[in-house]
All heavy atoms as TSV, in Angstrom:
chain	resi	resn	atom	element	x	y	z
A	1	SER	N	N	1.268	5.155	-3.669
A	1	SER	CA	C	0.275	5.725	-2.818
A	1	SER	C	C	0.681	7.023	-2.172
A	1	SER	O	O	-0.144	7.752	-1.666
A	1	SER	CB	C	-0.162	4.699	-1.758
A	1	SER	OG	O	0.927	4.458	-0.894
A	2	ASP	N	N	1.997	7.282	-2.181
A	2	ASP	CA	C	2.480	8.531	-1.592
A	2	ASP	C	C	2.579	9.704	-2.554
A	2	ASP	O	O	2.823	10.808	-2.126
A	2	ASP	CB	C	3.901	8.308	-0.991
A	2	ASP	CG	C	3.857	7.373	0.230
A	2	ASP	OD1	O	2.781	7.290	0.864
A	2	ASP	OD2	O	4.832	6.675	0.447
A	3	TYR	N	N	2.372	9.462	-3.865
A	3	TYR	CA	C	2.491	10.531	-4.863
A	3	TYR	C	C	1.363	11.525	-4.709
A	3	TYR	O	O	0.203	11.157	-4.587
A	3	TYR	CB	C	2.475	9.976	-6.264
A	3	TYR	CG	C	2.594	11.019	-7.302
A	3	TYR	CD1	C	3.770	11.706	-7.548
A	3	TYR	CD2	C	1.528	11.357	-8.109
A	3	TYR	CE1	C	3.895	12.662	-8.486
A	3	TYR	CE2	C	1.636	12.326	-9.109
A	3	TYR	CZ	C	2.820	12.981	-9.275
A	3	TYR	OH	O	2.885	13.973	-10.242
A	4	VAL	N	N	1.651	12.808	-4.626
A	4	VAL	CA	C	0.651	13.863	-4.469
A	4	VAL	C	C	0.369	14.537	-5.819
A	4	VAL	O	O	-0.710	14.916	-6.043
A	4	VAL	CB	C	1.141	14.883	-3.392
A	4	VAL	CG1	C	0.128	15.983	-3.265
A	4	VAL	CG2	C	1.360	14.204	-2.064
A	5	GLY	N	N	1.394	14.762	-6.640
A	5	GLY	CA	C	1.208	15.458	-7.894
A	5	GLY	C	C	1.348	16.954	-7.725
A	5	GLY	O	O	1.534	17.483	-6.617
A	6	PRO	N	N	1.283	17.690	-8.811
A	6	PRO	CA	C	1.446	19.143	-8.783
A	6	PRO	C	C	0.282	19.817	-7.975
A	6	PRO	O	O	-0.829	19.376	-8.055
A	6	PRO	CB	C	1.416	19.605	-10.237
A	6	PRO	CG	C	1.571	18.371	-11.004
A	6	PRO	CD	C	1.148	17.206	-10.191
A	7	TYR	N	N	0.637	20.789	-7.214
A	7	TYR	CA	C	-0.415	21.598	-6.506
A	7	TYR	C	C	0.035	23.051	-6.455
A	7	TYR	O	O	0.541	23.556	-5.490
A	7	TYR	CB	C	-0.622	21.026	-5.069
A	7	TYR	CG	C	0.577	20.688	-4.279
A	7	TYR	CD1	C	1.148	21.575	-3.369
A	7	TYR	CD2	C	1.149	19.414	-4.407
A	7	TYR	CE1	C	2.263	21.228	-2.670
A	7	TYR	CE2	C	2.279	19.069	-3.683
A	7	TYR	CZ	C	2.856	20.017	-2.772
A	7	TYR	OH	O	3.990	19.644	-2.066
A	8	PRO	N	N	-0.144	23.725	-7.624
A	8	PRO	CA	C	0.216	25.145	-7.723
A	8	PRO	C	C	-0.611	26.052	-6.838
A	8	PRO	O	O	-1.783	25.679	-6.514
A	8	PRO	CB	C	-0.004	25.446	-9.219
A	8	PRO	CG	C	-1.049	24.493	-9.650
A	8	PRO	CD	C	-0.829	23.255	-8.829
A	9	PRO	N	N	-0.096	27.217	-6.526
A	9	PRO	CA	C	-0.904	28.174	-5.747
A	9	PRO	C	C	-2.140	28.562	-6.574
A	9	PRO	O	O	-2.070	28.665	-7.802
A	9	PRO	CB	C	0.040	29.372	-5.553
A	9	PRO	CG	C	1.372	28.831	-5.838
A	9	PRO	CD	C	1.239	27.697	-6.790
A	10	PRO	N	N	-3.273	28.833	-5.921
A	10	PRO	CA	C	-4.483	29.201	-6.656
A	10	PRO	C	C	-4.252	30.473	-7.466
A	10	PRO	O	O	-3.647	31.426	-7.008
A	10	PRO	CB	C	-5.521	29.504	-5.544
A	10	PRO	CG	C	-5.008	28.743	-4.362
A	10	PRO	CD	C	-3.507	28.727	-4.500
A	11	GLY	N	N	-4.698	30.456	-8.744
A	11	GLY	CA	C	-4.684	31.614	-9.591
A	11	GLY	C	C	-3.294	31.884	-10.240
A	11	GLY	O	O	-3.180	32.790	-11.022
A	12	GLU	N	N	-2.282	31.191	-9.885
A	12	GLU	CA	C	-0.947	31.476	-10.429
A	12	GLU	C	C	-0.454	30.271	-11.242
A	12	GLU	O	O	-0.742	29.125	-10.918
A	12	GLU	CB	C	0.054	31.685	-9.269
A	12	GLU	CG	C	-0.208	32.926	-8.449
A	12	GLU	CD	C	0.860	33.074	-7.337
A	12	GLU	OE1	O	1.983	32.636	-7.557
A	12	GLU	OE2	O	0.495	33.613	-6.297
A	13	SER	N	N	0.297	30.593	-12.259
A	13	SER	CA	C	0.942	29.525	-13.030
A	13	SER	C	C	2.239	29.167	-12.297
A	13	SER	O	O	2.926	30.048	-11.774
A	13	SER	CB	C	1.220	30.002	-14.465
A	13	SER	OG	O	1.867	29.003	-15.202
A	14	HIS	N	N	2.545	27.882	-12.260
A	14	HIS	CA	C	3.734	27.436	-11.531
A	14	HIS	C	C	4.496	26.433	-12.415
A	14	HIS	O	O	3.918	25.597	-13.017
A	14	HIS	CB	C	3.367	26.801	-10.205
A	14	HIS	CG	C	4.478	26.593	-9.246
A	14	HIS	ND1	N	5.089	27.627	-8.552
A	14	HIS	CD2	C	5.139	25.504	-8.905
A	14	HIS	CE1	C	6.036	27.116	-7.792
A	14	HIS	NE2	N	6.089	25.853	-8.008
A	15	ILE	N	N	5.815	26.574	-12.418
A	15	ILE	CA	C	6.626	25.684	-13.251
A	15	ILE	C	C	7.181	24.560	-12.390
A	15	ILE	O	O	7.682	24.743	-11.287
A	15	ILE	CB	C	7.789	26.437	-13.864
A	15	ILE	CG1	C	7.263	27.480	-14.869
A	15	ILE	CG2	C	8.785	25.485	-14.560
A	15	ILE	CD1	C	8.271	28.374	-15.470
A	16	TYR	N	N	7.009	23.311	-12.905
A	16	TYR	CA	C	7.488	22.130	-12.292
A	16	TYR	C	C	8.529	21.433	-13.139
A	16	TYR	O	O	8.422	21.393	-14.323
A	16	TYR	CB	C	6.334	21.117	-12.013
A	16	TYR	CG	C	5.352	21.565	-10.986
A	16	TYR	CD1	C	4.298	22.360	-11.328
A	16	TYR	CD2	C	5.506	21.233	-9.642
A	16	TYR	CE1	C	3.368	22.792	-10.407
A	16	TYR	CE2	C	4.618	21.707	-8.698
A	16	TYR	CZ	C	3.572	22.461	-9.107
A	16	TYR	OH	O	2.662	22.915	-8.193
A	17	GLU	N	N	9.627	20.960	-12.502
A	17	GLU	CA	C	10.644	20.195	-13.197
A	17	GLU	C	C	10.627	18.801	-12.609
A	17	GLU	O	O	10.697	18.604	-11.359
A	17	GLU	CB	C	12.019	20.802	-13.042
A	17	GLU	CG	C	12.115	22.147	-13.706
A	17	GLU	CD	C	13.570	22.674	-13.703
A	17	GLU	OE1	O	14.419	21.959	-14.245
A	17	GLU	OE2	O	13.797	23.724	-13.129
A	18	ILE	N	N	10.590	17.769	-13.476
A	18	ILE	CA	C	10.557	16.417	-13.013
A	18	ILE	C	C	11.730	15.685	-13.635
A	18	ILE	O	O	11.975	15.764	-14.845
A	18	ILE	CB	C	9.218	15.723	-13.450
A	18	ILE	CG1	C	8.081	16.470	-12.785
A	18	ILE	CG2	C	9.244	14.228	-13.064
A	18	ILE	CD1	C	6.732	16.058	-13.329
A	19	TYR	N	N	12.475	14.995	-12.815
A	19	TYR	CA	C	13.642	14.169	-13.218
A	19	TYR	C	C	13.340	12.742	-12.895
A	19	TYR	O	O	12.853	12.404	-11.860
A	19	TYR	CB	C	14.880	14.598	-12.453
A	19	TYR	CG	C	15.371	15.996	-12.831
A	19	TYR	CD1	C	14.846	17.106	-12.231
A	19	TYR	CD2	C	16.392	16.144	-13.764
A	19	TYR	CE1	C	15.288	18.375	-12.499
A	19	TYR	CE2	C	16.827	17.465	-14.057
A	19	TYR	CZ	C	16.269	18.544	-13.449
A	19	TYR	OH	O	16.709	19.806	-13.732
A	20	VAL	N	N	13.725	11.861	-13.826
A	20	VAL	CA	C	13.670	10.432	-13.610
A	20	VAL	C	C	15.075	9.898	-13.897
A	20	VAL	O	O	15.658	10.186	-14.944
A	20	VAL	CB	C	12.647	9.686	-14.542
A	20	VAL	CG1	C	12.727	8.196	-14.325
A	20	VAL	CG2	C	11.276	10.242	-14.282
A	21	ILE	N	N	15.711	9.247	-12.911
A	21	ILE	CA	C	17.072	8.767	-13.051
A	21	ILE	C	C	17.114	7.266	-12.805
A	21	ILE	O	O	16.681	6.810	-11.716
A	21	ILE	CB	C	17.983	9.520	-12.053
A	21	ILE	CG1	C	17.924	11.016	-12.317
A	21	ILE	CG2	C	19.393	9.017	-12.154
A	21	ILE	CD1	C	18.591	11.909	-11.317
A	22	ALA	N	N	17.627	6.505	-13.738
A	22	ALA	CA	C	17.735	5.057	-13.640
A	22	ALA	C	C	19.182	4.699	-13.185
A	22	ALA	O	O	20.108	5.215	-13.725
A	22	ALA	CB	C	17.458	4.370	-14.971
A	23	VAL	N	N	19.264	3.835	-12.203
A	23	VAL	CA	C	20.567	3.377	-11.692
A	23	VAL	C	C	20.712	1.849	-11.828
A	23	VAL	O	O	19.697	1.143	-11.830
A	23	VAL	CB	C	20.755	3.779	-10.219
A	23	VAL	CG1	C	20.822	5.291	-10.097
A	23	VAL	CG2	C	19.716	3.243	-9.319
A	24	LYS	N	N	21.965	1.416	-11.971
A	24	LYS	CA	C	22.234	-0.037	-12.153
A	24	LYS	C	C	22.132	-0.736	-10.820
A	24	LYS	O	O	21.577	-1.840	-10.791
A	24	LYS	CB	C	23.694	-0.236	-12.647
A	24	LYS	CG	C	23.875	0.168	-14.087
A	24	LYS	CD	C	25.308	-0.248	-14.500
A	24	LYS	CE	C	26.351	0.695	-14.025
A	24	LYS	NZ	N	27.657	0.537	-14.597
A	25	ASN	N	N	22.644	-0.181	-9.804
A	25	ASN	CA	C	22.757	-0.835	-8.501
A	25	ASN	C	C	22.172	0.023	-7.402
A	25	ASN	O	O	22.105	1.257	-7.536
A	25	ASN	CB	C	24.216	-1.164	-8.126
A	25	ASN	CG	C	24.830	-2.096	-9.184
A	25	ASN	OD1	O	24.303	-3.176	-9.457
A	25	ASN	ND2	N	25.960	-1.680	-9.770
A	26	PRO	N	N	21.835	-0.567	-6.240
A	26	PRO	CA	C	21.314	0.252	-5.113
A	26	PRO	C	C	22.365	1.267	-4.660
A	26	PRO	O	O	23.567	1.068	-4.833
A	26	PRO	CB	C	21.101	-0.801	-4.000
A	26	PRO	CG	C	20.906	-2.116	-4.728
A	26	PRO	CD	C	21.846	-2.002	-5.947
A	27	VAL	N	N	21.865	2.359	-4.077
A	27	VAL	CA	C	22.750	3.385	-3.510
A	27	VAL	C	C	22.551	3.391	-2.023
A	27	VAL	O	O	21.587	2.887	-1.495
A	27	VAL	CB	C	22.438	4.759	-4.119
A	27	VAL	CG1	C	22.747	4.765	-5.610
A	27	VAL	CG2	C	21.004	5.166	-3.890
A	28	GLU	N	N	23.487	4.044	-1.336
A	28	GLU	CA	C	23.336	4.259	0.088
A	28	GLU	C	C	22.100	5.115	0.304
A	28	GLU	O	O	21.637	5.784	-0.612
A	28	GLU	CB	C	24.576	4.995	0.657
A	28	GLU	CG	C	25.855	4.235	0.514
A	28	GLU	CD	C	26.368	3.670	1.847
A	28	GLU	OE1	O	25.707	3.833	2.842
A	28	GLU	OE2	O	27.428	3.107	1.796
A	29	SER	N	N	21.576	5.148	1.502
A	29	SER	CA	C	20.388	5.931	1.762
A	29	SER	C	C	20.697	7.399	1.449
A	29	SER	O	O	21.798	7.913	1.728
A	29	SER	CB	C	19.905	5.818	3.173
A	29	SER	OG	O	20.970	6.255	4.079
A	30	MET	N	N	19.748	8.062	0.776
A	30	MET	CA	C	19.944	9.477	0.381
A	30	MET	C	C	19.521	10.372	1.505
A	30	MET	O	O	18.505	10.188	2.138
A	30	MET	CB	C	19.147	9.741	-0.887
A	30	MET	CG	C	19.468	8.880	-2.049
A	30	MET	SD	S	21.147	9.007	-2.612
A	30	MET	CE	C	21.293	10.713	-3.034
A	31	LYS	N	N	20.332	11.425	1.750
A	31	LYS	CA	C	19.953	12.407	2.729
A	31	LYS	C	C	19.308	13.545	2.037
A	31	LYS	O	O	19.691	14.025	1.000
A	31	LYS	CB	C	21.223	12.841	3.498
A	31	LYS	CG	C	21.840	11.791	4.338
A	31	LYS	CD	C	23.048	12.257	5.116
A	31	LYS	CE	C	23.627	11.140	5.945
A	31	LYS	NZ	N	24.800	11.556	6.644
A	32	GLY	N	N	18.230	14.122	2.671
A	32	GLY	CA	C	17.570	15.237	2.101
A	32	GLY	C	C	16.359	14.823	1.325
A	32	GLY	O	O	16.190	13.714	0.983
A	33	ALA	N	N	15.499	15.836	1.085
A	33	ALA	CA	C	14.291	15.562	0.347
A	33	ALA	C	C	14.324	16.316	-1.001
A	33	ALA	O	O	14.989	17.321	-1.097
A	33	ALA	CB	C	13.089	16.043	1.202
A	34	VAL	N	N	13.587	15.788	-1.927
A	34	VAL	CA	C	13.508	16.524	-3.219
A	34	VAL	C	C	12.050	16.886	-3.497
A	34	VAL	O	O	11.687	17.067	-4.629
A	34	VAL	CB	C	14.110	15.664	-4.370
A	34	VAL	CG1	C	15.618	15.579	-4.247
A	34	VAL	CG2	C	13.488	14.278	-4.452
A	35	ASN	N	N	11.224	16.951	-2.472
A	35	ASN	CA	C	9.827	17.399	-2.587
A	35	ASN	C	C	9.840	18.917	-2.369
A	35	ASN	O	O	9.437	19.358	-1.298
A	35	ASN	CB	C	8.943	16.648	-1.608
A	35	ASN	CG	C	7.474	17.081	-1.822
A	35	ASN	OD1	O	7.144	17.622	-2.854
A	35	ASN	ND2	N	6.617	16.788	-0.832
A	36	GLY	N	N	10.296	19.597	-3.372
A	36	GLY	CA	C	10.392	21.068	-3.237
A	36	GLY	C	C	11.651	21.465	-3.935
A	36	GLY	O	O	12.342	20.677	-4.621
A	37	GLN	N	N	12.118	22.713	-3.674
A	37	GLN	CA	C	13.325	23.185	-4.253
A	37	GLN	C	C	14.501	22.419	-3.682
A	37	GLN	O	O	14.693	22.292	-2.480
A	37	GLN	CB	C	13.503	24.662	-3.958
A	37	GLN	CG	C	14.686	25.323	-4.678
A	37	GLN	CD	C	14.729	26.832	-4.425
A	37	GLN	OE1	O	14.120	27.323	-3.487
A	37	GLN	NE2	N	15.466	27.490	-5.222
A	38	CYS	N	N	15.346	21.911	-4.505
A	38	CYS	CA	C	16.494	21.097	-4.126
A	38	CYS	C	C	17.769	21.869	-4.489
A	38	CYS	O	O	18.268	21.805	-5.593
A	38	CYS	CB	C	16.470	19.701	-4.822
A	38	CYS	SG	S	17.804	18.626	-4.305
A	39	LEU	N	N	18.288	22.614	-3.489
A	39	LEU	CA	C	19.429	23.457	-3.740
A	39	LEU	C	C	20.697	22.708	-4.001
A	39	LEU	O	O	21.637	23.196	-4.593
A	39	LEU	CB	C	19.584	24.448	-2.600
A	39	LEU	CG	C	18.429	25.411	-2.371
A	39	LEU	CD1	C	18.682	26.246	-1.142
A	39	LEU	CD2	C	18.162	26.254	-3.619
A	40	LYS	N	N	20.755	21.428	-3.538
A	40	LYS	CA	C	21.972	20.611	-3.659
A	40	LYS	C	C	21.705	19.474	-4.690
A	40	LYS	O	O	22.219	18.382	-4.518
A	40	LYS	CB	C	22.408	20.097	-2.334
A	40	LYS	CG	C	22.847	21.158	-1.372
A	40	LYS	CD	C	23.394	20.587	-0.140
A	40	LYS	CE	C	23.939	21.729	0.738
A	40	LYS	NZ	N	24.746	21.174	1.857
A	41	PHE	N	N	20.953	19.788	-5.789
A	41	PHE	CA	C	20.643	18.771	-6.757
A	41	PHE	C	C	21.868	18.155	-7.400
A	41	PHE	O	O	21.937	16.919	-7.544
A	41	PHE	CB	C	19.708	19.338	-7.794
A	41	PHE	CG	C	19.168	18.266	-8.713
A	41	PHE	CD1	C	18.223	17.389	-8.284
A	41	PHE	CD2	C	19.614	18.198	-10.055
A	41	PHE	CE1	C	17.702	16.360	-9.103
A	41	PHE	CE2	C	19.116	17.225	-10.879
A	41	PHE	CZ	C	18.151	16.329	-10.420
A	42	PRO	N	N	22.941	18.926	-7.762
A	42	PRO	CA	C	24.131	18.298	-8.333
A	42	PRO	C	C	24.758	17.247	-7.360
A	42	PRO	O	O	25.138	16.187	-7.826
A	42	PRO	CB	C	25.058	19.452	-8.578
A	42	PRO	CG	C	24.170	20.648	-8.747
A	42	PRO	CD	C	23.025	20.383	-7.791
A	43	GLU	N	N	24.788	17.569	-6.066
A	43	GLU	CA	C	25.305	16.586	-5.102
A	43	GLU	C	C	24.423	15.355	-4.982
A	43	GLU	O	O	24.894	14.278	-4.837
A	43	GLU	CB	C	25.459	17.297	-3.754
A	43	GLU	CG	C	26.559	18.325	-3.634
A	43	GLU	CD	C	26.062	19.739	-4.052
A	43	GLU	OE1	O	24.949	19.884	-4.567
A	43	GLU	OE2	O	26.816	20.697	-3.831
A	44	PHE	N	N	23.115	15.551	-5.085
A	44	PHE	CA	C	22.166	14.456	-5.064
A	44	PHE	C	C	22.390	13.494	-6.253
A	44	PHE	O	O	22.467	12.268	-6.064
A	44	PHE	CB	C	20.732	15.039	-5.127
A	44	PHE	CG	C	19.638	13.986	-5.114
A	44	PHE	CD1	C	19.279	13.405	-3.922
A	44	PHE	CD2	C	19.010	13.679	-6.285
A	44	PHE	CE1	C	18.238	12.443	-3.919
A	44	PHE	CE2	C	18.033	12.701	-6.303
A	44	PHE	CZ	C	17.624	12.122	-5.115
A	45	VAL	N	N	22.563	14.088	-7.404
A	45	VAL	CA	C	22.825	13.255	-8.660
A	45	VAL	C	C	24.183	12.532	-8.505
A	45	VAL	O	O	24.318	11.394	-8.840
A	45	VAL	CB	C	22.727	14.105	-9.872
A	45	VAL	CG1	C	23.197	13.351	-11.096
A	45	VAL	CG2	C	21.328	14.624	-10.123
A	46	GLN	N	N	25.190	13.235	-8.003
A	46	GLN	CA	C	26.483	12.607	-7.817
A	46	GLN	C	C	26.415	11.436	-6.841
A	46	GLN	O	O	27.030	10.357	-7.094
A	46	GLN	CB	C	27.477	13.616	-7.301
A	46	GLN	CG	C	28.887	13.041	-7.188
A	46	GLN	CD	C	29.926	14.131	-6.723
A	46	GLN	OE1	O	29.533	15.254	-6.392
A	46	GLN	NE2	N	31.161	13.734	-6.698
A	47	ALA	N	N	25.597	11.567	-5.806
A	47	ALA	CA	C	25.417	10.461	-4.874
A	47	ALA	C	C	24.722	9.285	-5.517
A	47	ALA	O	O	25.043	8.146	-5.265
A	47	ALA	CB	C	24.631	10.922	-3.657
A	48	LEU	N	N	23.775	9.530	-6.438
A	48	LEU	CA	C	23.085	8.481	-7.146
A	48	LEU	C	C	24.067	7.732	-8.088
A	48	LEU	O	O	23.862	6.570	-8.395
A	48	LEU	CB	C	21.934	9.035	-7.992
A	48	LEU	CG	C	20.692	9.410	-7.213
A	48	LEU	CD1	C	19.659	10.030	-8.181
A	48	LEU	CD2	C	20.050	8.257	-6.528
A	49	ASP	N	N	25.056	8.467	-8.597
A	49	ASP	CA	C	25.977	7.851	-9.493
A	49	ASP	C	C	27.024	6.977	-8.857
A	49	ASP	O	O	27.811	6.309	-9.534
A	49	ASP	CB	C	26.684	8.981	-10.334
A	49	ASP	CG	C	27.318	8.430	-11.572
A	49	ASP	OD1	O	26.702	7.568	-12.230
A	49	ASP	OD2	O	28.387	8.891	-11.959
A	50	THR	N	N	26.977	6.936	-7.512
A	50	THR	CA	C	27.899	6.069	-6.749
A	50	THR	C	C	27.122	5.007	-6.085
A	50	THR	O	O	26.269	5.294	-5.268
A	50	THR	CB	C	28.695	6.933	-5.755
A	50	THR	OG1	O	29.363	8.034	-6.457
A	50	THR	CG2	C	29.750	6.116	-5.024
A	51	ASP	N	N	27.410	3.751	-6.382
A	51	ASP	CA	C	26.603	2.623	-5.779
A	51	ASP	C	C	27.065	2.379	-4.384
A	51	ASP	O	O	27.971	3.017	-3.820
A	51	ASP	CB	C	26.647	1.392	-6.658
A	51	ASP	CG	C	28.028	0.708	-6.727
A	51	ASP	OD1	O	28.903	0.952	-5.856
A	51	ASP	OD2	O	28.209	-0.128	-7.637
A	52	VAL	N	N	26.420	1.391	-3.762
A	52	VAL	CA	C	26.652	1.133	-2.328
A	52	VAL	C	C	28.101	0.664	-2.056
A	52	VAL	O	O	28.591	0.782	-0.949
A	52	VAL	CB	C	25.588	0.076	-1.815
A	52	VAL	CG1	C	25.848	-1.287	-2.387
A	52	VAL	CG2	C	25.503	0.076	-0.321
A	53	ASP	N	N	28.789	0.125	-3.094
A	53	ASP	CA	C	30.173	-0.330	-2.951
A	53	ASP	C	C	31.190	0.804	-3.269
A	53	ASP	O	O	32.387	0.533	-3.242
A	53	ASP	CB	C	30.407	-1.502	-3.869
A	53	ASP	CG	C	29.640	-2.741	-3.435
A	53	ASP	OD1	O	29.449	-2.922	-2.194
A	53	ASP	OD2	O	29.129	-3.493	-4.320
A	54	GLY	N	N	30.706	1.953	-3.588
A	54	GLY	CA	C	31.575	3.084	-3.879
A	54	GLY	C	C	32.003	3.235	-5.311
A	54	GLY	O	O	32.866	4.053	-5.672
A	55	ASN	N	N	31.441	2.419	-6.212
A	55	ASN	CA	C	31.749	2.484	-7.626
A	55	ASN	C	C	30.956	3.603	-8.298
A	55	ASN	O	O	29.772	3.752	-8.056
A	55	ASN	CB	C	31.398	1.164	-8.321
A	55	ASN	CG	C	32.154	0.008	-7.654
A	55	ASN	OD1	O	33.348	0.036	-7.523
A	55	ASN	ND2	N	31.414	-1.028	-7.335
A	56	THR	N	N	31.576	4.368	-9.174
A	56	THR	CA	C	30.943	5.397	-9.881
A	56	THR	C	C	30.434	4.863	-11.221
A	56	THR	O	O	30.718	3.742	-11.613
A	56	THR	CB	C	31.809	6.603	-10.140
A	56	THR	OG1	O	32.971	6.187	-10.854
A	56	THR	CG2	C	32.227	7.300	-8.844
A	57	GLY	N	N	29.638	5.645	-11.964
A	57	GLY	CA	C	29.038	5.137	-13.219
A	57	GLY	C	C	27.745	4.413	-13.009
A	57	GLY	O	O	27.383	3.573	-13.795
A	58	ASN	N	N	27.086	4.693	-11.898
A	58	ASN	CA	C	25.861	3.929	-11.530
A	58	ASN	C	C	24.627	4.413	-12.296
A	58	ASN	O	O	23.640	3.666	-12.439
A	58	ASN	CB	C	25.597	4.052	-10.038
A	58	ASN	CG	C	24.685	3.019	-9.517
A	58	ASN	OD1	O	24.708	1.877	-9.928
A	58	ASN	ND2	N	23.814	3.414	-8.557
A	59	ILE	N	N	24.643	5.623	-12.813
A	59	ILE	CA	C	23.480	6.151	-13.507
A	59	ILE	C	C	23.534	5.616	-14.969
A	59	ILE	O	O	24.524	5.784	-15.639
A	59	ILE	CB	C	23.465	7.708	-13.548
A	59	ILE	CG1	C	23.220	8.225	-12.169
A	59	ILE	CG2	C	22.378	8.227	-14.472
A	59	ILE	CD1	C	23.259	9.728	-12.004
A	60	VAL	N	N	22.441	4.996	-15.402
A	60	VAL	CA	C	22.394	4.440	-16.778
A	60	VAL	C	C	21.534	5.194	-17.728
A	60	VAL	O	O	21.596	5.056	-18.908
A	60	VAL	CB	C	21.979	2.908	-16.791
A	60	VAL	CG1	C	22.983	2.080	-16.069
A	60	VAL	CG2	C	20.573	2.769	-16.149
A	61	GLY	N	N	20.707	6.064	-17.157
A	61	GLY	CA	C	19.790	6.887	-17.987
A	61	GLY	C	C	19.109	7.922	-17.122
A	61	GLY	O	O	18.973	7.766	-15.938
A	62	ALA	N	N	18.699	8.995	-17.798
A	62	ALA	CA	C	17.983	10.050	-17.127
A	62	ALA	C	C	17.055	10.802	-18.120
A	62	ALA	O	O	17.295	10.800	-19.290
A	62	ALA	CB	C	18.972	11.083	-16.472
A	63	ALA	N	N	15.997	11.360	-17.551
A	63	ALA	CA	C	15.045	12.195	-18.339
A	63	ALA	C	C	14.660	13.378	-17.510
A	63	ALA	O	O	14.616	13.314	-16.288
A	63	ALA	CB	C	13.836	11.351	-18.741
A	64	HIS	N	N	14.286	14.436	-18.205
A	64	HIS	CA	C	13.939	15.700	-17.524
A	64	HIS	C	C	12.815	16.309	-18.322
A	64	HIS	O	O	12.853	16.401	-19.519
A	64	HIS	CB	C	15.186	16.615	-17.527
A	64	HIS	CG	C	14.909	17.974	-16.953
A	64	HIS	ND1	N	15.434	19.094	-17.522
A	64	HIS	CD2	C	14.190	18.420	-15.954
A	64	HIS	CE1	C	15.126	20.165	-16.874
A	64	HIS	NE2	N	14.326	19.782	-15.898
A	65	ILE	N	N	11.760	16.703	-17.628
A	65	ILE	CA	C	10.638	17.361	-18.258
A	65	ILE	C	C	10.248	18.578	-17.435
A	65	ILE	O	O	10.333	18.559	-16.199
A	65	ILE	CB	C	9.437	16.400	-18.471
A	65	ILE	CG1	C	8.325	17.085	-19.304
A	65	ILE	CG2	C	8.894	15.956	-17.165
A	65	ILE	CD1	C	7.289	16.128	-19.763
A	66	ILE	N	N	9.836	19.667	-18.112
A	66	ILE	CA	C	9.368	20.879	-17.441
A	66	ILE	C	C	7.980	21.165	-17.885
A	66	ILE	O	O	7.608	21.034	-19.061
A	66	ILE	CB	C	10.268	22.107	-17.843
A	66	ILE	CG1	C	11.718	21.821	-17.438
A	66	ILE	CG2	C	9.743	23.360	-17.182
A	66	ILE	CD1	C	12.722	22.901	-17.918
A	67	GLY	N	N	7.076	21.451	-16.910
A	67	GLY	CA	C	5.693	21.753	-17.219
A	67	GLY	C	C	5.234	22.937	-16.425
A	67	GLY	O	O	5.702	23.203	-15.318
A	68	SER	N	N	4.335	23.687	-16.977
A	68	SER	CA	C	3.698	24.846	-16.353
A	68	SER	C	C	2.258	24.492	-16.068
A	68	SER	O	O	1.513	24.084	-16.986
A	68	SER	CB	C	3.812	26.066	-17.248
A	68	SER	OG	O	3.183	27.204	-16.633
A	69	TYR	N	N	1.852	24.608	-14.814
A	69	TYR	CA	C	0.505	24.256	-14.371
A	69	TYR	C	C	-0.144	25.404	-13.659
A	69	TYR	O	O	0.456	26.207	-13.057
A	69	TYR	CB	C	0.572	23.054	-13.432
A	69	TYR	CG	C	1.130	21.830	-14.038
A	69	TYR	CD1	C	2.508	21.563	-13.924
A	69	TYR	CD2	C	0.361	20.962	-14.780
A	69	TYR	CE1	C	3.063	20.407	-14.502
A	69	TYR	CE2	C	0.906	19.830	-15.337
A	69	TYR	CZ	C	2.250	19.567	-15.238
A	69	TYR	OH	O	2.815	18.446	-15.797
A	70	LYS	N	N	-1.452	25.507	-13.849
A	70	LYS	CA	C	-2.247	26.563	-13.203
A	70	LYS	C	C	-3.512	25.918	-12.665
A	70	LYS	O	O	-4.157	25.126	-13.339
A	70	LYS	CB	C	-2.567	27.643	-14.194
A	70	LYS	CG	C	-3.319	28.812	-13.615
A	70	LYS	CD	C	-3.494	29.878	-14.672
A	70	LYS	CE	C	-4.197	31.081	-13.999
A	70	LYS	NZ	N	-4.370	32.181	-14.945
A	71	GLU	N	N	-3.870	26.225	-11.427
A	71	GLU	CA	C	-5.065	25.696	-10.888
A	71	GLU	C	C	-6.305	26.399	-11.370
A	71	GLU	O	O	-6.323	27.541	-11.654
A	71	GLU	CB	C	-5.022	25.822	-9.335
A	71	GLU	CG	C	-6.205	25.151	-8.659
A	71	GLU	CD	C	-6.091	25.164	-7.176
A	71	GLU	OE1	O	-5.173	24.571	-6.612
A	71	GLU	OE2	O	-6.906	25.891	-6.588
């Protein structure tokens, strides 16, 4: 119910990148938001790869898609 979807500026084409990352185990609460430009994305992914017990290798799969949208 919280998903908003793409909302490009009127009259302009805008590029969106969407990542889906599957993890084996829960992670500690994530700091920061990814609803917008995420300048620390590598750190975000590294945090996802570490489970709540501090074990690495938590990411089991990932997908990435890029789309261009225009209103």
